N, C-alpha and C positions, 0 to 999 in steps of 0.2 A: 664400821664393821657390820652392823645390822643390815645396812643397805647392800653390802657385798653378799651376805647370806641370801637375802631376798632375790637378788639378781641371779645367783647360782640356782636357786630353787626354781625360778621362773624359766631359766634356760633349759634345765633338766625336764621340766614339765612340757615345754614346747617340743623338745627333742622326742619325748615319749609319744606325744600326740602325732608327730610326723612319722614315727616308725609303725604306728598301729596299722596304717594302710598298706604296709609292706609285707605283712604276714599272709600265709596262704589261707584261702577261704576254706572253711570246714563245714561239712554237712554230714549227715548220717552215713552216707555211702563212703565218704572219704575216711571217716572214723573206722568203719567196718573193715576197710581195706588195710588199715594199719595194724589190725590185730595179728600178732605173730602166730605162726603155727605151733602146735604143741611139740616141744622138743622130743625127738625119738628116744633120747636117753631115759626119759621118764618111764618108759615101759619096763625098764630094768627093775623098778620098784614094785611092780605088780606082785612079785613073790611075797612081799610084806603084808599085802592087804588081807585082812581077816582079824579074827579074835584069837589072842594068844594067852596062854597061862604059863607062868614061869616060876622057877625056884632059883635062888642064888645064895651066895655067901660073900661076906665082906670082912676085911680086916682093916684096922686103922693103925696108923703109925704109933708106935709106943705101946701097943697092946698085942698080946698073943691070942686074945679072944676072937673066935670066929663067930660072926653074927649071921644068922640065917634069915632069908626073906622069901616071901611069896608075893605074887602079883598077877594082875591081868592087864592086858593092853588091847585096845581096839585100834586098828589102823585102817583108814579109809581115804579115798580120794575126795578132795574138795576143790572149789574154785574151778569148775569145768575141767577136772582132772589135771590141773596145773600144779597142785600141791598135795603131797601125802601128809595126812594129819594123824597124829597118834594121841590118844587119850588113855592114860594109865592110872592104876591105883596099886600101890605097893604097901606091904605090911612087914614090919620088922619088930617082933615082940608085940607090944601094945600100941606102937606108933604106926600111923598111916600117913602116906604121902600121896597126893594126887599130882599128876604131871601132864603136860601137853607139849608135844614136839611137832615140828614140821620139817619136811624135806622137799626141796625144789631144785631144778637144774640151774646152775650158774654158768651160763655160756661163756662169759668173759674169762673165767678161770678154768673152764673145762672140768668141772667137778660138781658134786651135789652140795648145796648149802643147807645146813641144818640149824634149827633153833630149839631151845628148851626153856620152859618155865615150870615151876612147881609150887605147891602149897606151902613149902618151907621157905619161900622167898628167894629161891635160886632162879637165875636167868642166865642164859648163855647162848653162844652161837659158835658154829664151826663148819667143818666140811667133811665129806665122806667120798671115798673113791672105791671103785671095785677093781680088785687085782685078779685078772682072768687066769693068770698062771697058777695062783694059789687058791682060786675059787673062794675068795674071802673079801669082805668089806673092811676097810681101815677107816678110822674116824679120828679127828683131832678137833679140839675146841677150847674155848676159854669161857669160864663162868664165874659168877659172883654169887656167893651165898653165905651160909653159916661159917664156912672155913675161910672167908675172905675171897680174894680173887685167885683162882687156880687155873691151871691148864690141864687138859686131859687127853688121853688117847685110848683107843680101844679097837676091838675087832668084832665082827659078826660073821659066822660061817654057817651055811645051811648044810646040815648032815643029810637031809632029804627035804622034800617039799613041805613037810609039816614040822620039822625040828631044826632049831638053830642054837648054836652055842655062841656066847658072847663074853667079852671081857671089857673092863674099863678101869683105868688108873687115873688118879688125880694127883697133881704136883703143885707145890708152892715154891717160893724162893727162886723165881726165874726157871722153874722146871728142875731144880736141883734136889728137891726133897719130896719123896713120895709120901702123901698123907692118907691115901686110901686106895685099896685094890678090891675089885669086885669081879666075880665070874658067875656064870649061870647057864641054864638051859631053858628055852621057851618052846612050847609045843602048840601047834594050831588046834583050836577047839572046833 
């Protein structure tokens, strides 16, 4: 049995050595020519770039209490303008949460890919699309955090170049039970 394993490993190693010479030769110019052009769709995100100040309200399942929040967010281009990066800080009462998100173009699925992480241990990913007819962004995602694994959906609508309204709802139990609902307004500073 051991000799069979050695023979298989030896044959795999010889095959790998033989294939090494079949790969294309790479140099600096070849690598440069492989760099993709910046997707034109990313220019749609230019509206978000800047510093924002927002207010919002949130309700949780099983409670009639409306909780109010304030926050700031800075959105800027990173990685040679291939990724929009958001750094945020939100306050609700005495609690503070810092968060970071990214938006980039997903060519394969023809939509924007989004990610989110925050200081409360949440992380998630999803996607966003722009609806030209409604002049509105729609977003969906899945995250894991203090409420377990949830799905979410929301909207963002620019009222003018410096004001946007947003909504976000979180669901558990395969999307059957709403656990949180938020809405608010953000203004460019």
